[in-house]
VOGU-3710 file (C-alpha; in Angstrom, 3 decimals, decimal comma):
1> maipksifll> -251,996/85,664/8,964  -250,891/82,398/7,380  -252,907/79,200/7,454  -251,175/76,546/9,564  -249,626/73,779/7,475  -251,759/71,045/9,071  -255,017/72,887/8,263  -253,856/73,480/4,690  -253,055/69,776/4,220  -256,424/68,792/5,706
11> iicvvatlfs> -258,227/71,072/3,232  -256,263/69,571/0,314  -257,149/66,022/1,451  -260,854/66,847/1,767  -260,961/68,464/-1,689  -259,097/65,534/-3,267  -261,499/63,065/-1,651  -264,527/64,972/-2,905  -263,136/65,018/-6,449  -262,467/61,272/-6,412
21> ialglpgtay> -266,012/60,584/-5,181  -267,525/62,836/-7,845  -265,467/61,377/-10,694  -265,944/57,729/-9,769  -263,633/54,769/-9,609  -261,382/53,884/-12,526  -261,783/50,522/-14,196  -262,049/48,658/-17,474  -264,907/46,978/-19,297  -265,804/45,080/-22,437
31> ytndqypsse> -268,914/43,416/-23,777  -269,652/39,931/-24,949  -272,488/38,487/-26,964  -273,160/36,012/-24,169  -276,711/35,860/-22,960  -277,219/35,946/-19,216  -279,888/33,269/-18,738  -279,230/32,899/-15,032  -277,714/35,133/-12,452  -275,810/34,515/-9,253
41> csvptppgsl> -277,715/37,500/-7,891  -281,198/36,271/-8,881  -281,844/39,560/-10,690  -284,090/39,223/-13,766  -282,294/40,055/-17,031  -284,724/40,569/-19,899  -283,249/40,883/-23,408  -281,885/44,366/-24,091  -281,230/45,101/-20,422  -278,516/47,536/-19,404
51> iariaylgst> -276,679/45,220/-17,046  -273,195/44,442/-15,767  -271,317/41,451/-14,446  -268,782/42,637/-11,862  -265,403/41,045/-11,201  -265,393/41,806/-7,477  -268,684/41,828/-5,625  -268,272/42,861/-2,050  -269,111/45,381/0,596  -269,156/48,388/-1,734
61> itcgdslnvt> -270,872/46,884/-4,802  -273,515/44,222/-4,360  -276,123/42,427/-6,432  -278,879/44,696/-7,653  -276,850/47,912/-7,302  -277,095/50,479/-10,059  -273,819/51,882/-11,354  -273,267/54,982/-13,464  -270,584/54,044/-16,033  -268,684/56,503/-18,263
71> cignsppctd> -266,094/55,737/-20,945  -262,868/57,732/-20,575  -260,028/58,239/-23,034  -259,920/58,312/-26,819  -259,688/54,734/-28,002  -262,295/53,588/-28,924  -264,072/56,896/-29,349  -266,057/57,634/-26,204  -269,476/59,204/-26,665  -269,236/61,564/-23,650
81> ksvvvkvvdh> -272,388/59,902/-22,323  -272,965/57,806/-19,222  -275,117/54,733/-18,800  -276,740/53,346/-15,665  -276,407/49,572/-15,421  -277,726/47,102/-12,883  -275,309/44,618/-11,298  -276,745/41,162/-11,982  -273,880/38,776/-11,554  -270,387/38,074/-10,326
91> cstcrdvtmv> -268,014/37,586/-13,240  -265,747/34,755/-12,155  -263,918/34,814/-15,510  -263,166/38,564/-15,391  -259,467/38,535/-14,705  -258,399/41,483/-16,847  -261,425/43,779/-16,561  -263,542/45,337/-13,833  -266,856/44,510/-15,472  -268,563/42,993/-18,484
101> ltqeaisvia> -271,436/44,993/-19,953  -274,155/44,098/-22,414  -273,742/45,363/-25,974  -276,724/47,652/-25,397  -275,014/49,261/-22,398  -271,534/49,662/-23,874  -272,848/51,094/-27,151  -274,203/54,077/-25,199  -270,743/55,033/-23,912  -268,365/53,929/-26,706
111> npitvkevin> -268,745/53,589/-30,461  -267,682/51,699/-32,508  -266,526/48,802/-30,406  -265,893/45,119/-31,036  -266,472/42,087/-28,848  -264,010/41,927/-25,938  -262,373/45,246/-26,898  -261,385/46,722/-23,541  -262,314/50,324/-22,743  -261,303/52,489/-19,816
121> inykk> -264,174/53,558/-17,602  -265,129/55,442/-14,477  -267,978/54,034/-12,432  -269,859/55,014/-9,307  -273,024/54,145/-7,410
//
């Protein structure tokens, strides 16, 4: 007995959706040496914090959310680790990247890296 085509396609769609949720959303990131003295989100940012400024705050990512960020690809060398960062600000100047991380956060997932060197990432809540 063969599986009807519509059921087969539904199963494929469900599996693909589950994989995309598990892997996270693709994006790009870099770090700057800028200090974050104030925040649009009013989230405290002590020195050494693992934080992110996000290009597009909205209904899915909001101030104070924690994101699990992983470097993907080979350049710069990814560390195969993930880092959890807290969203503390909207990045109005982020036109070419999804987020800006602190040096402390990006050094967990990619090494070595220079200021404003863009890396490919996956991120999820």
